[in-house]
BAMI-758384 format. One line per field, with one value per residue: residue number from 1; residue in three letters; x, y, z of N, C-alpha, C in turn. Coordinates in nm, 3 decimals, padded with zeros to 5 digits. Layout:
# residues N
nr: [NUM;...]
rest: [ALA;...]
nx: [X;...]
ny: [Y;...]
nz: [Z;...]
cax: [X;...]
cay: [Y;...]
caz: [Z;...]
cx: [X;...]
cy: [Y;...]
cz: [Z;...]
This chain:
# residues 296
nr: [1;2;3;4;5;6;7;8;9;10;11;12;13;14;15;16;17;18;19;20;21;22;23;24;25;26;27;28;29;30;31;32;33;34;35;36;37;38;39;40;41;42;43;44;45;46;47;48;49;50;51;52;53;54;55;56;57;58;59;60;61;62;63;64;65;66;67;68;69;70;71;72;73;74;75;76;77;78;79;80;81;82;83;84;85;86;87;88;89;90;91;92;93;94;95;96;97;98;99;100;101;102;103;104;105;106;107;108;109;110;111;112;113;114;115;116;117;118;119;120;121;122;123;124;125;126;127;128;129;130;131;132;133;134;135;136;137;138;139;140;141;142;143;144;145;146;147;148;149;150;151;152;153;154;155;156;157;158;159;160;161;162;163;164;165;166;167;168;169;170;171;172;173;174;175;176;177;178;179;180;181;182;183;184;185;186;187;188;189;190;191;192;193;194;195;196;197;198;199;200;201;202;203;204;205;206;207;208;209;210;211;212;213;214;215;216;217;218;219;220;221;222;223;224;225;226;227;228;229;230;231;232;233;234;235;236;237;238;239;240;241;242;243;244;245;246;247;248;249;250;251;252;253;254;255;256;257;258;259;260;261;262;263;264;265;266;267;268;269;270;271;272;273;274;275;276;277;278;279;280;281;282;283;284;285;286;287;288;289;290;291;292;293;294;295;296]
rest: [MET;ARG;VAL;ALA;ARG;ALA;LEU;ILE;PRO;ALA;PHE;LEU;VAL;ALA;VAL;CYS;LEU;ALA;ALA;PRO;GLY;PRO;ALA;GLN;ASP;GLU;PRO;PRO;MET;ASP;ARG;LEU;VAL;LEU;ALA;ASP;GLY;ASP;THR;GLY;SER;GLU;TRP;VAL;PRO;ALA;GLU;ALA;THR;MET;GLU;PRO;ASP;ASP;ARG;HIS;ALA;ARG;GLU;GLY;ARG;ALA;MET;HIS;PHE;HIS;ILE;ASP;VAL;ASN;PHE;GLU;THR;GLY;GLN;PRO;ASP;TYR;PRO;ILE;GLY;TRP;PRO;ARG;THR;TYR;LEU;ARG;VAL;PRO;GLY;SER;GLN;ARG;ASP;TRP;THR;ASP;TRP;ASP;PHE;ILE;ASP;LEU;TRP;LEU;TYR;ALA;GLU;THR;SER;ARG;GLU;SER;PHE;PRO;SER;THR;ALA;LEU;GLY;PHE;ILE;VAL;ARG;CYS;PRO;ASP;ARG;ASN;ASN;GLN;TRP;GLN;THR;THR;LEU;GLU;PRO;LYS;LYS;GLY;GLU;TRP;VAL;HIS;TYR;ARG;PHE;PRO;VAL;ALA;ASN;ALA;PRO;ASP;PRO;THR;ASN;VAL;HIS;ALA;VAL;GLN;LEU;PHE;ILE;SER;GLU;SER;ASN;TYR;ALA;HIS;GLY;ASP;VAL;LEU;ASP;PHE;TRP;ILE;ASP;ASP;LEU;ALA;LEU;LEU;ARG;TYR;ALA;GLU;PRO;THR;ILE;ILE;ASP;VAL;GLN;PRO;LEU;SER;ARG;VAL;ALA;TYR;ALA;ASP;VAL;ASP;VAL;LEU;ARG;VAL;ARG;MET;LYS;LEU;THR;GLY;MET;ASP;GLU;GLY;GLU;THR;VAL;GLU;ALA;LEU;ALA;ARG;LEU;VAL;HIS;GLY;ASP;GLU;THR;VAL;ARG;GLN;SER;ALA;ALA;THR;LEU;GLY;ASN;GLY;THR;HIS;THR;ILE;PRO;LEU;HIS;VAL;GLY;GLY;LYS;LEU;GLU;PRO;GLY;ASP;TYR;ALA;VAL;GLN;ALA;HIS;ILE;VAL;GLY;SER;ASP;ARG;THR;LEU;SER;THR;SER;ILE;ARG;ILE;VAL;SER;SER;PRO;TRP;GLU;GLY;ASP;THR;GLN]
nx: [00.084;00.049;00.162;00.311;00.312;00.469;00.424;00.255;00.334;00.137;00.236;00.358;00.170;-00.034;-00.306;-00.528;-00.604;-00.654;-00.699;-00.705;-00.632;-00.407;-00.066;00.189;00.424;00.350;00.380;00.286;-00.034;-00.221;-00.575;-00.881;-01.209;-01.436;-01.674;-01.878;-02.101;-02.179;-02.124;-02.303;-02.288;-02.369;-02.532;-02.646;-02.862;-02.948;-03.171;-03.116;-03.048;-02.909;-02.800;-02.734;-02.598;-02.556;-02.493;-02.270;-01.989;-01.690;-01.662;-01.910;-02.141;-02.172;-02.203;-02.466;-02.503;-02.743;-02.863;-03.103;-03.082;-03.240;-03.375;-03.596;-03.686;-03.586;-03.428;-03.629;-03.513;-03.291;-03.327;-03.164;-02.947;-02.750;-02.725;-02.656;-02.473;-02.387;-02.153;-02.182;-01.932;-01.852;-01.808;-01.588;-01.415;-01.319;-01.073;-00.810;-00.536;-00.366;-00.341;-00.245;-00.358;-00.665;-00.884;-01.053;-01.285;-01.444;-01.715;-01.887;-02.181;-02.375;-02.636;-02.538;-02.289;-02.035;-01.864;-01.854;-01.566;-01.567;-01.700;-01.778;-01.787;-01.580;-01.560;-01.400;-01.492;-01.401;-01.471;-01.688;-01.841;-01.697;-01.440;-01.278;-01.166;-01.150;-01.196;-01.198;-01.345;-01.284;-01.463;-01.478;-01.676;-01.838;-01.621;-01.404;-01.247;-00.969;-00.899;-00.675;-00.581;-00.370;-00.408;-00.312;-00.403;-00.640;-00.770;-00.790;-00.715;-00.768;-01.032;-01.255;-01.568;-01.743;-01.781;-01.836;-02.013;-02.091;-02.272;-02.268;-02.548;-02.535;-02.326;-02.423;-02.684;-03.037;-03.230;-03.028;-02.902;-02.740;-02.519;-02.337;-02.116;-01.982;-01.715;-01.537;-01.446;-01.199;-00.958;-00.606;-00.284;00.073;00.186;00.422;00.768;00.865;01.024;00.936;01.021;01.309;01.582;01.862;02.034;02.121;02.064;02.258;02.604;02.951;03.236;03.448;03.345;03.337;03.145;02.825;02.495;02.206;01.861;01.604;01.274;01.083;00.822;00.554;00.619;00.601;00.591;00.913;01.024;01.280;01.471;01.727;01.855;01.965;02.161;02.270;02.505;02.491;02.644;02.579;02.591;02.730;02.788;02.892;02.932;02.820;02.608;02.499;02.233;02.063;01.727;01.416;01.062;01.000;01.191;01.519;01.874;02.138;02.487;02.696;03.012;03.209;03.460;03.567;03.633;03.484;03.358;03.244;02.897;02.576;02.413;02.258;02.072;01.995;01.766;01.705;01.558;01.699;01.638;01.408;01.252;01.215;01.316;01.384;01.457;01.635;01.757;02.086;02.317;02.655;02.906;03.193;03.436;03.495;03.727;03.895;04.205;04.324;04.567;04.640]
ny: [-00.120;00.224;00.455;00.672;00.898;01.141;01.488;01.686;01.985;02.277;02.444;02.278;02.174;02.176;02.351;02.417;02.288;02.335;02.107;01.809;01.574;01.392;01.505;01.403;01.308;01.234;01.043;00.697;00.653;00.549;00.512;00.616;00.633;00.865;00.980;00.979;00.979;00.717;00.569;00.557;00.738;00.934;01.223;01.529;01.771;02.125;02.386;02.341;02.097;01.767;01.524;01.211;01.222;01.205;01.388;01.553;01.404;01.245;00.979;00.733;00.841;01.167;01.370;01.596;01.921;02.143;02.476;02.725;03.053;03.247;03.520;03.543;03.327;03.044;03.020;03.165;03.372;03.431;03.504;03.557;03.332;03.037;02.808;02.461;02.149;01.845;01.579;01.284;01.123;00.785;00.580;00.404;00.540;00.770;00.831;00.995;01.000;00.828;00.909;01.128;01.337;01.517;01.497;01.621;01.668;01.925;02.041;02.312;02.508;02.801;03.048;03.298;03.525;03.464;03.313;03.444;03.559;03.437;03.175;02.911;02.737;02.511;02.268;02.083;01.891;01.828;01.717;01.877;02.207;02.355;02.274;02.279;02.284;02.520;02.631;02.815;02.726;02.779;02.770;02.718;02.831;02.592;02.414;02.148;02.146;02.069;01.988;01.971;01.903;01.913;01.660;01.728;01.984;01.963;02.016;01.805;01.525;01.267;01.237;01.286;01.386;01.496;01.637;01.942;02.140;02.468;02.775;03.131;03.321;03.594;03.656;03.636;03.706;03.758;03.504;03.385;03.088;02.797;02.532;02.260;01.996;01.736;01.519;01.213;01.254;01.202;01.029;01.039;00.879;00.848;00.569;00.438;00.458;00.795;01.092;01.410;01.667;01.865;02.062;02.283;02.395;02.650;02.874;03.000;02.960;02.977;02.924;02.802;02.645;02.377;02.186;02.117;02.133;01.939;01.938;01.702;01.569;01.292;01.052;00.804;00.556;00.267;00.254;00.252;00.160;00.195;00.356;00.370;00.675;00.914;01.206;01.456;01.676;01.853;01.965;02.095;01.818;01.667;01.483;01.620;01.568;01.311;01.171;00.920;00.802;00.623;00.640;00.723;00.805;01.159;01.466;01.524;01.591;01.589;01.574;01.704;01.654;01.865;01.971;02.229;02.320;02.422;02.530;02.856;02.915;02.796;02.535;02.211;02.063;01.741;01.479;01.140;00.819;00.506;00.264;00.380;00.556;00.822;01.155;01.436;01.780;02.083;02.424;02.568;02.827;02.881;03.095;03.310;03.315;03.567;03.532;03.393;03.263;03.368;03.305;03.353]
nz: [00.000;-00.079;00.127;00.163;-00.010;-00.216;-00.162;-00.394;-00.522;-00.600;-00.803;-00.981;-01.140;-01.428;-01.409;-01.561;-01.867;-02.190;-02.385;-02.591;-02.462;-02.236;-02.192;-02.423;-02.306;-02.056;-01.762;-01.683;-01.526;-01.241;-01.196;-01.053;-01.107;-00.998;-01.076;-01.363;-01.642;-01.639;-01.414;-01.205;-00.999;-00.708;-00.719;-00.580;-00.659;-00.634;-00.701;-00.964;-01.224;-01.247;-01.444;-01.616;-01.950;-02.303;-02.499;-02.492;-02.428;-02.332;-02.360;-02.376;-02.142;-01.993;-01.693;-01.679;-01.590;-01.541;-01.550;-01.507;-01.483;-01.245;-01.101;-00.948;-00.815;-00.616;-00.291;-00.032;00.127;-00.021;-00.316;-00.536;-00.585;-00.523;-00.730;-00.735;-00.712;-00.554;-00.506;-00.337;-00.175;-00.168;00.127;00.109;-00.055;00.057;00.168;00.046;00.054;-00.069;-00.325;-00.598;-00.758;-00.828;-01.096;-01.382;-01.658;-01.845;-02.026;-02.180;-02.239;-02.315;-02.307;-02.313;-02.455;-02.364;-02.082;-01.745;-01.549;-01.303;-01.323;-01.244;-00.947;-00.756;-00.513;-00.257;00.008;00.343;00.626;00.565;00.512;00.690;00.672;00.404;00.057;-00.204;-00.539;-00.854;-01.158;-01.503;-01.759;-02.120;-02.377;-02.571;-02.577;-02.465;-02.152;-01.954;-01.621;-01.348;-01.021;-00.731;-00.485;-00.241;-00.196;-00.057;00.268;00.452;00.338;00.419;00.473;00.287;00.204;00.016;-00.314;-00.468;-00.708;-00.815;-00.889;-00.852;-00.874;-00.888;-01.052;-01.301;-01.546;-01.514;-01.655;-01.802;-01.951;-01.856;-01.920;-01.820;-01.878;-01.704;-01.694;-01.643;-01.374;-01.153;-00.945;-00.953;-00.966;-00.977;-01.152;-01.150;-01.037;-01.044;-01.150;-01.069;-01.059;-01.122;-01.029;-01.034;-00.740;-00.765;-01.029;-01.170;-01.193;-01.100;-01.315;-01.191;-00.991;-00.758;-00.686;-00.804;-00.695;-00.715;-00.697;-00.671;-00.709;-00.621;-00.679;-00.666;-00.559;-00.342;00.018;00.154;-00.081;-00.329;-00.594;-00.848;-00.926;-01.165;-01.194;-01.413;-01.573;-01.866;-02.164;-02.463;-02.667;-02.494;-02.200;-01.914;-01.642;-01.422;-01.174;-00.947;-00.736;-00.476;-00.422;-00.255;-00.232;-00.226;-00.164;-00.271;-00.260;-00.485;-00.526;-00.782;-00.876;-01.023;-01.040;-01.077;-01.336;-01.556;-01.874;-01.956;-02.031;-02.160;-02.002;-01.945;-01.682;-01.603;-01.510;-01.435;-01.412;-01.368;-01.611;-01.701;-01.974;-01.962;-01.924;-01.729;-01.772;-01.715;-01.721;-01.669;-01.611;-01.670;-01.565;-01.610;-01.353;-01.109;-00.974;-01.134;-01.230;-01.009;-00.788;-00.533]
cax: [00.000;00.127;00.123;00.409;00.315;00.530;00.329;00.270;00.302;00.045;00.304;00.403;00.054;-00.111;-00.439;-00.630;-00.543;-00.749;-00.633;-00.789;-00.589;-00.286;00.056;00.249;00.530;00.299;00.408;00.166;-00.111;-00.336;-00.693;-01.004;-01.316;-01.535;-01.804;-01.907;-02.242;-02.204;-02.081;-02.406;-02.249;-02.485;-02.527;-02.763;-02.870;-03.041;-03.195;-03.052;-03.062;-02.784;-02.843;-02.648;-02.634;-02.455;-02.474;-02.129;-01.920;-01.565;-01.693;-02.032;-02.220;-02.120;-02.308;-02.511;-02.542;-02.821;-02.909;-03.173;-03.062;-03.370;-03.364;-03.728;-03.717;-03.479;-03.461;-03.701;-03.424;-03.185;-03.377;-03.046;-02.881;-02.634;-02.756;-02.542;-02.488;-02.271;-02.133;-02.154;-01.822;-01.875;-01.717;-01.466;-01.331;-01.302;-00.932;-00.740;-00.392;-00.293;-00.354;-00.170;-00.435;-00.805;-00.879;-01.186;-01.306;-01.563;-01.764;-01.985;-02.259;-02.453;-02.707;-02.456;-02.179;-01.921;-01.879;-01.781;-01.439;-01.598;-01.812;-01.821;-01.707;-01.549;-01.529;-01.376;-01.527;-01.326;-01.583;-01.802;-01.806;-01.602;-01.306;-01.291;-01.082;-01.237;-01.133;-01.289;-01.323;-01.305;-01.500;-01.478;-01.800;-01.825;-01.493;-01.364;-01.132;-00.918;-00.851;-00.604;-00.540;-00.307;-00.487;-00.258;-00.480;-00.748;-00.721;-00.782;-00.743;-00.808;-01.173;-01.328;-01.707;-01.824;-01.730;-01.950;-02.007;-02.195;-02.253;-02.336;-02.630;-02.499;-02.228;-02.494;-02.804;-03.164;-03.265;-02.916;-02.910;-02.605;-02.510;-02.203;-02.102;-01.866;-01.681;-01.413;-01.400;-01.122;-00.834;-00.491;-00.154;00.177;00.180;00.558;00.859;00.866;01.081;00.838;01.084;01.455;01.630;01.987;02.010;02.145;02.049;02.383;02.719;03.081;03.305;03.544;03.276;03.377;03.029;02.691;02.398;02.083;01.747;01.503;01.158;01.035;00.700;00.510;00.673;00.548;00.673;01.035;01.076;01.379;01.519;01.853;01.832;02.086;02.164;02.386;02.527;02.510;02.681;02.560;02.562;02.828;02.764;03.012;02.944;02.701;02.612;02.385;02.194;01.948;01.633;01.275;00.974;01.036;01.285;01.658;01.979;02.249;02.601;02.772;03.149;03.255;03.604;03.612;03.694;03.377;03.360;03.123;02.797;02.448;02.416;02.133;02.075;01.897;01.740;01.661;01.554;01.756;01.536;01.298;01.286;01.171;01.418;01.349;01.571;01.621;01.878;02.175;02.417;02.788;02.969;03.333;03.454;03.576;03.855;03.968;04.345;04.374;04.640;04.675]
cay: [00.000;00.347;00.541;00.780;00.970;01.274;01.595;01.747;02.127;02.326;02.508;02.177;02.119;02.259;02.346;02.422;02.251;02.328;02.011;01.692;01.459;01.415;01.532;01.282;01.258;01.209;00.907;00.617;00.690;00.472;00.596;00.576;00.722;00.897;01.011;01.016;00.950;00.573;00.500;00.555;00.824;00.997;01.368;01.592;01.909;02.221;02.497;02.298;01.954;01.696;01.397;01.154;01.273;01.167;01.489;01.591;01.311;01.199;00.841;00.696;00.954;01.257;01.427;01.724;02.015;02.244;02.585;02.842;03.161;03.308;03.608;03.555;03.203;03.005;03.028;03.290;03.476;03.459;03.471;03.550;03.234;02.957;02.676;02.377;02.004;01.785;01.436;01.214;01.029;00.664;00.563;00.333;00.626;00.899;00.854;01.026;01.018;00.737;00.961;01.252;01.443;01.505;01.527;01.622;01.734;02.009;02.102;02.411;02.588;02.903;03.144;03.419;03.523;03.399;03.297;03.540;03.507;03.348;03.104;02.787;02.702;02.369;02.253;01.951;01.904;01.732;01.652;01.968;02.343;02.412;02.226;02.252;02.356;02.574;02.703;02.855;02.670;02.878;02.697;02.786;02.797;02.502;02.343;02.070;02.197;01.967;02.044;01.877;01.969;01.823;01.618;01.798;02.107;01.934;02.035;01.675;01.425;01.138;01.237;01.362;01.339;01.547;01.730;02.027;02.239;02.568;02.910;03.242;03.386;03.735;03.671;03.617;03.787;03.686;03.441;03.311;02.942;02.742;02.387;02.208;01.850;01.694;01.382;01.154;01.306;01.085;01.042;00.987;00.871;00.794;00.423;00.387;00.561;00.909;01.220;01.512;01.799;01.871;02.200;02.312;02.484;02.784;02.878;03.055;02.915;03.016;02.819;02.733;02.577;02.237;02.098;02.166;02.051;01.924;01.892;01.633;01.523;01.165;00.996;00.685;00.434;00.220;00.287;00.175;00.130;00.290;00.338;00.439;00.796;00.978;01.349;01.483;01.808;01.832;02.083;02.049;01.675;01.601;01.473;01.670;01.496;01.235;01.114;00.832;00.787;00.538;00.734;00.690;00.919;01.281;01.559;01.485;01.671;01.508;01.657;01.677;01.702;01.909;01.992;02.366;02.339;02.432;02.639;02.939;02.889;02.742;02.391;02.149;01.968;01.638;01.376;01.020;00.696;00.394;00.175;00.458;00.630;00.960;01.241;01.575;01.867;02.226;02.496;02.635;02.908;02.887;03.222;03.323;03.349;03.688;03.493;03.310;03.295;03.420;03.197;03.393]
caz: [00.000;-00.085;00.238;00.175;-00.136;-00.213;-00.184;-00.526;-00.510;-00.704;-00.916;-01.076;-01.208;-01.520;-01.349;-01.666;-01.993;-02.302;-02.472;-02.609;-02.384;-02.159;-02.266;-02.476;-02.221;-01.923;-01.718;-01.659;-01.408;-01.191;-01.207;-00.986;-01.151;-00.895;-01.137;-01.500;-01.662;-01.645;-01.292;-01.103;-00.888;-00.642;-00.717;-00.518;-00.710;-00.575;-00.795;-01.089;-01.247;-01.272;-01.499;-01.721;-02.082;-02.401;-02.604;-02.484;-02.339;-02.391;-02.395;-02.304;-02.098;-01.891;-01.607;-01.733;-01.486;-01.612;-01.464;-01.561;-01.386;-01.218;-00.985;-00.884;-00.742;-00.526;-00.150;-00.005;00.180;-00.118;-00.450;-00.623;-00.499;-00.558;-00.785;-00.699;-00.706;-00.490;-00.517;-00.212;-00.195;-00.089;00.240;00.070;-00.140;00.124;00.201;-00.079;00.078;-00.158;-00.461;-00.625;-00.822;-00.867;-01.239;-01.444;-01.786;-01.841;-02.150;-02.137;-02.332;-02.248;-02.392;-02.315;-02.551;-02.300;-01.938;-01.662;-01.497;-01.191;-01.386;-01.180;-00.830;-00.734;-00.371;-00.198;00.150;00.424;00.557;00.545;00.472;00.787;00.639;00.261;-00.039;-00.308;-00.649;-00.961;-01.291;-01.608;-01.881;-02.249;-02.447;-02.684;-02.576;-02.349;-02.075;-01.862;-01.495;-01.261;-00.897;-00.633;-00.370;-00.125;-00.171;00.037;00.405;00.519;00.234;00.477;00.512;00.184;00.202;-00.094;-00.414;-00.505;-00.814;-00.790;-00.942;-00.784;-00.976;-00.896;-01.160;-01.426;-01.567;-01.509;-01.782;-01.861;-01.948;-01.840;-01.929;-01.798;-01.880;-01.624;-01.732;-01.593;-01.245;-01.111;-00.870;-01.027;-00.900;-01.062;-01.147;-01.143;-00.985;-01.137;-01.110;-01.107;-01.062;-01.107;-01.030;-00.964;-00.627;-00.819;-01.175;-01.225;-01.114;-01.154;-01.388;-01.105;-00.881;-00.742;-00.675;-00.833;-00.622;-00.792;-00.617;-00.749;-00.633;-00.673;-00.625;-00.737;-00.500;-00.216;00.135;00.162;-00.214;-00.380;-00.730;-00.878;-01.005;-01.218;-01.224;-01.498;-01.631;-02.010;-02.242;-02.601;-02.669;-02.408;-02.056;-01.847;-01.516;-01.387;-01.040;-00.920;-00.596;-00.449;-00.362;-00.242;-00.249;-00.155;-00.224;-00.241;-00.323;-00.536;-00.566;-00.904;-00.855;-01.156;-01.033;-01.096;-01.468;-01.655;-01.970;-01.947;-02.133;-02.118;-01.979;-01.899;-01.572;-01.636;-01.410;-01.505;-01.333;-01.443;-01.663;-01.755;-02.095;-01.940;-01.867;-01.702;-01.798;-01.689;-01.764;-01.575;-01.682;-01.610;-01.599;-01.569;-01.213;-01.086;-00.914;-01.229;-01.241;-00.882;-00.721;-00.396]
cx: [00.087;00.081;00.219;00.423;00.388;00.423;00.357;00.236;00.221;00.118;00.356;00.291;-00.007;-00.256;-00.547;-00.563;-00.650;-00.689;-00.719;-00.748;-00.463;-00.167;00.121;00.354;00.482;00.327;00.279;00.099;-00.210;-00.454;-00.811;-01.112;-01.416;-01.672;-01.789;-02.054;-02.279;-02.174;-02.189;-02.373;-02.369;-02.465;-02.658;-02.770;-02.968;-03.048;-03.131;-03.090;-02.925;-02.821;-02.742;-02.695;-02.521;-02.433;-02.330;-02.064;-01.792;-01.578;-01.816;-02.115;-02.142;-02.234;-02.338;-02.568;-02.610;-02.877;-02.982;-03.163;-03.192;-03.359;-03.495;-03.768;-03.600;-03.524;-03.526;-03.611;-03.317;-03.236;-03.268;-02.947;-02.763;-02.678;-02.632;-02.576;-02.366;-02.274;-02.103;-02.047;-01.849;-01.769;-01.586;-01.370;-01.297;-01.158;-00.854;-00.588;-00.307;-00.285;-00.283;-00.258;-00.584;-00.816;-01.022;-01.183;-01.439;-01.593;-01.877;-02.052;-02.339;-02.526;-02.632;-02.351;-02.057;-01.950;-01.805;-01.654;-01.459;-01.720;-01.867;-01.728;-01.693;-01.498;-01.502;-01.396;-01.468;-01.356;-01.695;-01.751;-01.710;-01.460;-01.305;-01.187;-01.169;-01.153;-01.239;-01.249;-01.360;-01.338;-01.490;-01.598;-01.772;-01.695;-01.482;-01.244;-01.097;-00.860;-00.783;-00.549;-00.471;-00.403;-00.440;-00.327;-00.589;-00.696;-00.710;-00.813;-00.774;-00.959;-01.256;-01.468;-01.784;-01.740;-01.850;-01.915;-02.119;-02.167;-02.313;-02.415;-02.597;-02.395;-02.292;-02.612;-02.928;-03.198;-03.150;-02.941;-02.768;-02.611;-02.364;-02.208;-01.972;-01.839;-01.548;-01.359;-01.331;-01.007;-00.723;-00.370;-00.053;00.186;00.318;00.648;00.881;00.936;00.986;00.898;01.234;01.498;01.771;01.958;02.037;02.136;02.173;02.496;02.847;03.152;03.403;03.478;03.320;03.258;02.903;02.592;02.263;01.974;01.647;01.395;01.102;00.905;00.669;00.560;00.598;00.642;00.793;01.097;01.175;01.411;01.655;01.823;01.964;02.062;02.287;02.385;02.566;02.542;02.677;02.517;02.651;02.781;02.894;03.037;02.812;02.718;02.485;02.358;02.073;01.849;01.493;01.190;01.026;01.137;01.426;01.753;02.096;02.363;02.662;02.911;03.210;03.400;03.655;03.672;03.588;03.400;03.233;03.027;02.668;02.456;02.274;02.162;01.961;01.885;01.670;01.660;01.606;01.644;01.415;01.345;01.247;01.281;01.361;01.473;01.537;01.755;01.957;02.278;02.546;02.856;03.112;03.340;03.534;03.712;03.938;04.112;04.406;04.438;04.676;04.574]
cy: [00.124;00.441;00.659;00.853;01.102;01.378;01.663;01.895;02.178;02.384;02.407;02.127;02.219;02.250;02.343;02.395;02.239;02.238;01.886;01.572;01.490;01.439;01.401;01.224;01.234;01.065;00.830;00.655;00.578;00.567;00.535;00.676;00.739;00.919;01.037;00.981;00.804;00.499;00.489;00.638;00.903;01.148;01.422;01.737;01.993;02.342;02.469;02.152;01.894;01.554;01.343;01.199;01.237;01.270;01.537;01.501;01.266;01.053;00.802;00.818;01.037;01.298;01.568;01.809;02.133;02.346;02.689;02.953;03.237;03.388;03.617;03.429;03.170;03.016;03.163;03.403;03.518;03.424;03.472;03.461;03.164;02.819;02.585;02.229;01.948;01.634;01.380;01.108;00.905;00.646;00.498;00.420;00.759;00.930;00.871;01.036;00.930;00.789;01.096;01.366;01.411;01.567;01.527;01.695;01.807;02.065;02.197;02.479;02.689;02.989;03.276;03.411;03.451;03.387;03.408;03.476;03.414;03.265;02.991;02.756;02.552;02.356;02.107;01.966;01.789;01.748;01.748;02.108;02.410;02.370;02.183;02.330;02.397;02.645;02.738;02.788;02.774;02.806;02.785;02.738;02.710;02.425;02.256;02.138;02.093;02.036;01.934;01.953;01.869;01.787;01.690;01.931;02.085;01.947;01.906;01.565;01.286;01.126;01.322;01.305;01.385;01.633;01.810;02.119;02.339;02.694;03.008;03.317;03.535;03.761;03.661;03.713;03.699;03.631;03.369;03.161;02.886;02.591;02.345;02.056;01.813;01.548;01.342;01.228;01.190;01.126;00.975;00.976;00.813;00.643;00.359;00.495;00.672;01.028;01.328;01.652;01.783;02.016;02.205;02.406;02.629;02.779;02.932;03.011;02.961;02.896;02.742;02.664;02.431;02.142;02.175;02.074;02.057;01.869;01.822;01.577;01.398;01.127;00.867;00.554;00.396;00.260;00.193;00.139;00.237;00.256;00.404;00.555;00.857;01.127;01.374;01.626;01.789;01.966;02.043;01.905;01.598;01.600;01.508;01.593;01.429;01.177;01.034;00.826;00.695;00.618;00.674;00.812;01.039;01.364;01.527;01.581;01.580;01.600;01.609;01.738;01.737;01.956;02.130;02.396;02.343;02.549;02.724;02.906;02.836;02.590;02.344;02.060;01.870;01.537;01.259;00.904;00.582;00.297;00.246;00.531;00.778;01.039;01.380;01.661;02.010;02.292;02.551;02.711;02.912;03.015;03.224;03.369;03.479;03.656;03.405;03.357;03.350;03.304;03.233;03.337]
cz: [00.000;00.024;00.253;00.042;-00.119;-00.238;-00.316;-00.514;-00.627;-00.823;-01.016;-01.165;-01.304;-01.478;-01.454;-01.800;-02.100;-02.408;-02.482;-02.525;-02.309;-02.248;-02.308;-02.384;-02.078;-01.882;-01.693;-01.526;-01.372;-01.182;-01.132;-01.025;-01.038;-00.957;-01.286;-01.521;-01.657;-01.515;-01.187;-00.982;-00.837;-00.631;-00.657;-00.566;-00.628;-00.667;-00.930;-01.110;-01.278;-01.315;-01.600;-01.859;-02.179;-02.511;-02.609;-02.380;-02.408;-02.434;-02.314;-02.272;-01.996;-01.800;-01.653;-01.620;-01.555;-01.513;-01.549;-01.455;-01.370;-01.089;-00.906;-00.807;-00.651;-00.382;-00.119;00.043;00.078;-00.259;-00.556;-00.550;-00.561;-00.607;-00.774;-00.715;-00.635;-00.501;-00.379;-00.238;-00.109;00.019;00.204;-00.010;-00.072;00.165;00.071;-00.062;-00.012;-00.301;-00.475;-00.673;-00.823;-01.007;-01.294;-01.578;-01.781;-01.980;-02.111;-02.256;-02.252;-02.350;-02.400;-02.426;-02.494;-02.151;-01.863;-01.606;-01.378;-01.229;-01.301;-01.064;-00.814;-00.591;-00.340;-00.047;00.231;00.573;00.518;00.512;00.570;00.760;00.493;00.182;-00.156;-00.414;-00.752;-01.091;-01.395;-01.739;-02.005;-02.328;-02.567;-02.690;-02.451;-02.283;-01.969;-01.738;-01.414;-01.141;-00.804;-00.521;-00.244;-00.098;-00.067;00.180;00.485;00.419;00.288;00.493;00.416;00.170;00.078;-00.187;-00.464;-00.621;-00.790;-00.872;-00.843;-00.890;-00.989;-01.004;-01.298;-01.436;-01.559;-01.648;-01.851;-01.847;-01.950;-01.845;-01.917;-01.804;-01.811;-01.655;-01.669;-01.471;-01.175;-01.020;-00.950;-00.935;-00.999;-01.042;-01.139;-01.085;-01.088;-01.073;-01.159;-01.107;-01.048;-01.120;-00.973;-00.847;-00.663;-00.970;-01.245;-01.134;-01.181;-01.215;-01.301;-00.986;-00.876;-00.746;-00.713;-00.763;-00.695;-00.699;-00.709;-00.656;-00.700;-00.605;-00.699;-00.681;-00.374;-00.103;00.141;00.028;-00.257;-00.526;-00.742;-00.972;-01.045;-01.233;-01.310;-01.547;-01.776;-02.076;-02.390;-02.599;-02.573;-02.262;-01.985;-01.718;-01.484;-01.249;-01.016;-00.770;-00.587;-00.366;-00.352;-00.269;-00.171;-00.231;-00.176;-00.312;-00.359;-00.575;-00.698;-00.887;-00.991;-01.157;-01.065;-01.231;-01.577;-01.749;-01.953;-02.061;-02.073;-02.113;-01.946;-01.780;-01.598;-01.523;-01.477;-01.407;-01.421;-01.483;-01.720;-01.881;-02.083;-01.868;-01.847;-01.717;-01.765;-01.718;-01.645;-01.658;-01.603;-01.659;-01.547;-01.424;-01.200;-01.024;-01.006;-01.241;-01.114;-00.805;-00.578;-00.296]
């Protein structure tokens, strides 16, 4: 069982991807579908409808969230309200600590020319409104948009009871018609050991530096599992220096002993797991040292 997942920081994630599918170099992912139009997921709508529908679905059916914006109905105290729907997460799926991302696809249509900037709210409740994470989805009229968020955003990923979608009618006009199709709402995790980030501790280094230190972040392993990871400094097509280390999940620093004899220029720092065909690369600039030739 994976109980020591590396935390995935939000800046590493493309939160909104207007694309037809995952990136070509995306590593293999395990997947647990929480909701689509074919899973029988339990949605509870209010001031809206939420039903399976095949007019816009990536495959099979999606869930269709339909809203007629109406400033004259709704709750008596709040006629301009918050049409919403929420998914009750089954008890067996409430612990998300074993997963890296929550992932979904959204297709949208509207009687308006376009959606407002605060079009659709998305909430993960752990377990209720007193302990939740919330963000705004930005749909594009007539297009599929892909969203992916780190599970680490949830304040208590051990106890997720509901996922909610909602609008604030105050962001719309009376009579607006809104249609959202939600498909493949799922939890994802890396299915194999994966390097998800590599960075030199300094983006600029002097040519006479003895050691360059490289930070890399790994995930996708079971507790106690390790892999052999390589860090290397590359100039053009030449590997200048390479270092290996046995690493598990988490963030690690690997030293590259370059010996103080680098040529100034642009280099690449690369990270690679032995046996994998995937390499992460980032840049580093080597500059002349102000102490070059100083023998005192």
